[in-house]
Phi, psi and omega in degrees: 000139179235159182250128174249130177247130178229135177249125176236134179264133182242154170254136187260131178233162178242130179298133179283345179267305182255354174079000184290143172274135174211163182241152177224152181295145183309316182292320172299315180302318182295315181300311181289333168301315182279326185255356173064027182280164180281145170219174188227143172281170182300331182276002174094008182280129179274144185200168179198161180277130188252331180294162179288138180282167178298322177296321179294318178301310182298322180289323175294319178299315178299316181296320178296316180296321179294322176298318177297320174294318175298321180292317174298325176298315176300321181294319181295317176303313180299314175296325173302320183290325180295315184295315184298315182300319179298315183296320180292319177297321180296316177298319182290323177290322174300315182299316175304311181299317182297317182294323174295317180298320177294318180295316178297322177294336181266006175088017179261130180288131177294338186268311186245008174057037169251154183267138178221154174294317181240083190294321177309312179293316177304314181296320182290324184274323184261334179232062183301332178297324177297315182297317177296320183290337183267000178279000000 
């Protein structure tokens, strides 16, 4: 003759309809919390867990964080492109400035593209708005 000892752990619930206290095995309780399946009190009232389980909350949190990370990655990529574009514009502007300075040093007016022996005097006299814009 042998003796079998078995221990089962129960979770206590209260029926949402009649208020009776009843117990259900912990494994069944966990399963119903996660799958939101129906179960019954001893008086036959059907019920189920409607709140989100910890696993569902963690999954939603992970999905939200993944979306935020993807959004941040897109913002970084856009900012990188803006920086590249700004650098290219700066290089182009520097090139134009260098070209204009060389032309002015060689006596060519930057406004009317005519050659003068004293281009500075011409620009001050004929194009005062250009002198004001360059200050």
